[in-house]
C-alpha positions in Angstrom: 118.1 166.2 -149.4 121.4 168.0 -148.9 122.4 165.7 -146.1 121.5 162.6 -148.2 123.4 164.0 -151.2 126.5 164.6 -149.1 126.7 160.9 -147.9 129.9 159.2 -149.1 128.0 156.2 -150.3 125.8 158.5 -152.5 128.8 160.4 -153.8 130.5 157.1 -154.8 127.5 155.9 -156.6 126.8 159.3 -158.4 130.3 160.7 -159.2 128.9 163.7 -161.0 127.0 164.8 -157.9 128.9 167.8 -156.5 128.2 170.4 -153.8 127.7 172.9 -156.6 125.1 170.8 -158.4 123.2 170.1 -155.1 123.2 173.8 -154.3 121.9 174.6 -157.8 119.2 172.0 -157.5 118.1 173.3 -154.1 118.0 176.8 -155.4 115.7 175.8 -158.3 113.4 173.8 -155.9 113.2 176.7 -153.5 111.9 178.9 -156.3 108.9 176.7 -157.0 108.3 174.8 -153.8 105.6 175.5 -151.3 106.6 174.9 -147.7 103.8 173.7 -145.4 105.1 173.9 -141.8 103.7 172.4 -139.7 101.6 169.9 -141.6 98.2 169.7 -139.9 97.1 166.2 -138.9 94.2 165.4 -141.2 94.1 161.7 -141.6 95.5 158.6 -139.9 95.7 155.4 -142.0 95.1 152.3 -139.9 96.8 149.9 -142.3 100.1 151.7 -142.3 100.2 154.7 -140.0 103.7 155.7 -141.3 102.1 156.5 -144.6 99.7 159.0 -143.0 102.2 161.8 -143.2 102.4 161.5 -147.0 98.6 161.6 -147.5 98.2 164.4 -144.9 100.8 166.5 -146.8 99.1 165.9 -150.1 95.8 167.0 -148.6 97.3 170.1 -147.0 99.1 171.0 -150.2 95.9 170.6 -152.3 97.6 168.0 -154.4 95.6 166.7 -157.3 97.6 163.5 -157.6 99.7 161.3 -155.4 102.3 159.2 -157.3 103.3 156.1 -155.4 104.2 152.5 -155.7 103.3 151.9 -152.0 100.7 149.1 -151.9 99.0 150.5 -148.7 98.4 153.9 -150.4 97.3 152.2 -153.6 94.8 150.1 -151.8 93.0 153.3 -150.8 91.8 153.5 -154.4 90.0 150.1 -154.3 89.7 149.7 -150.5 91.5 146.4 -150.7 94.5 145.0 -148.8 
């Protein structure tokens, strides 16, 4: 996140985004975040293998919900394309 927040294009778009605000946000996230490293390979999605990492992380973290607008992940609910 810090690398992305430091990009000139991002800073131009979000003028109130400063190094201090990014550092403060990262400190708050670090207090509540759970780091899972490495993420064990649990599942591979055949429709879109690039999405596997998100589902695998959710499983490893014991997530109750996955919030997404990705159609490949959403199709897992109904098993449709």
